[in-house]
C-alpha positions as CSV (number, residue, x, y, z in Angstrom):
1,X,-48.6,-38.4,20.2
2,X,-52.4,-37.3,19.4
3,X,-53.2,-36.9,15.7
4,X,-50.7,-39.4,14.5
5,X,-51.3,-43.0,13.3
6,X,-49.9,-46.0,15.0
7,X,-47.6,-46.7,12.1
8,X,-46.3,-43.2,12.0
9,X,-45.7,-43.5,16.1
10,X,-43.9,-47.0,15.1
11,X,-41.8,-45.7,12.4
12,X,-40.7,-42.5,14.4
13,X,-39.4,-44.7,17.3
14,X,-38.0,-47.4,15.2
15,X,-35.2,-46.2,13.0
16,X,-34.1,-49.4,11.5
17,X,-37.7,-50.1,10.4
18,X,-38.0,-46.7,8.9
19,X,-34.9,-47.2,6.9
20,X,-36.2,-50.5,5.6
21,X,-39.5,-49.0,4.8
22,X,-37.9,-46.0,3.0
23,X,-35.7,-48.5,1.0
24,X,-38.9,-50.4,0.0
25,X,-40.9,-47.5,-1.0
26,X,-38.0,-46.1,-3.0
27,X,-38.0,-49.3,-4.9
28,X,-41.8,-49.4,-5.3
29,X,-42.0,-46.1,-6.6
30,X,-39.4,-46.5,-9.1
31,X,-41.5,-49.4,-10.9
32,X,-42.7,-48.4,-14.2
33,X,-46.3,-49.1,-13.3
34,X,-46.2,-46.8,-10.6
35,X,-44.4,-44.0,-12.6
36,X,-46.9,-44.3,-15.3
37,X,-49.9,-44.1,-12.7
38,X,-48.4,-40.9,-11.3
39,X,-47.9,-39.5,-14.9
40,X,-51.5,-40.3,-15.3
41,X,-52.8,-38.6,-12.4
42,X,-50.5,-35.5,-12.9
43,X,-51.9,-35.1,-16.2
44,X,-55.5,-35.3,-15.2
45,X,-54.9,-33.1,-12.5
46,X,-53.2,-30.5,-14.9
47,X,-56.2,-30.9,-17.7
48,X,-58.6,-30.3,-14.7
49,X,-56.9,-27.3,-13.2
50,X,-57.0,-25.8,-16.8
51,X,-60.5,-26.2,-17.2
52,X,-62.0,-25.5,-13.5
53,X,-59.0,-23.9,-11.6
54,X,-56.9,-25.5,-9.0
55,X,-59.4,-24.4,-6.1
56,X,-62.0,-26.7,-7.6
57,X,-60.1,-29.8,-6.2
58,X,-58.9,-28.4,-2.9
59,X,-58.8,-31.3,-0.4
60,X,-59.5,-33.9,-3.1
61,X,-57.3,-36.6,-4.8
62,X,-57.6,-38.3,-8.1
63,X,-58.3,-42.0,-7.4
64,X,-58.0,-44.9,-9.6
65,X,-61.1,-46.8,-9.0
66,X,-63.1,-49.7,-11.0
67,X,-65.2,-46.8,-12.5
68,X,-61.9,-44.9,-13.9
69,X,-60.4,-42.1,-12.5
70,X,-62.7,-40.2,-9.7
71,X,-61.9,-37.2,-7.3
72,X,-62.2,-38.2,-3.6
73,X,-61.6,-36.6,-0.4
74,X,-57.8,-37.3,0.5
75,X,-59.0,-39.2,3.7
76,X,-61.5,-41.4,1.5
77,X,-58.9,-42.0,-0.8
78,X,-56.4,-43.8,1.6
79,X,-57.4,-47.4,0.9
80,X,-61.1,-47.8,0.2
81,X,-62.2,-51.5,0.5
82,X,-64.4,-51.4,-2.4
83,X,-62.4,-49.9,-5.1
84,X,-59.9,-52.7,-6.2
85,X,-59.1,-56.2,-4.9
86,X,-55.5,-54.9,-4.0
87,X,-57.1,-52.4,-1.5
88,X,-59.3,-55.2,-0.1
89,X,-56.5,-57.6,0.4
90,X,-54.2,-54.9,1.9
91,X,-56.9,-54.0,4.5
92,X,-57.9,-57.6,5.7
93,X,-61.1,-59.2,6.0
94,X,-64.0,-58.6,8.4
95,X,-63.4,-59.4,12.1
96,X,-65.6,-61.9,13.6
97,X,-67.4,-61.3,16.9
98,X,-67.5,-63.9,19.4
C-alpha cells in the first residue's frame, strides 16, 4: 500500500491491535493535561484566524516547543527530535554504523 506508513498498514491488518490502540488513545486523550493542551491550541488558532484569516495557516499546525507555541508544517510537527525530551525519547537514539 504505497503512501501509508508501516504502522498504518499494521493496524489495518491487525484488528485486535487496532482496538487496543484505540482504547489507549481514548484514555490518553481524556487526560486533563491533553484536554488543556488542545484547548490552548484551539484558542491560539482562533485568535490567529481572527487576526490574519484561516488561509494564512493552511498546511500548518501549532506546535508546543521549548520556545513556546510555533506554527510548523504538519509533517514537521509529527515528532521533532529537538523540541522536547518526550519527543527525543519516543523517537529513540541515533543508530550506530558498524
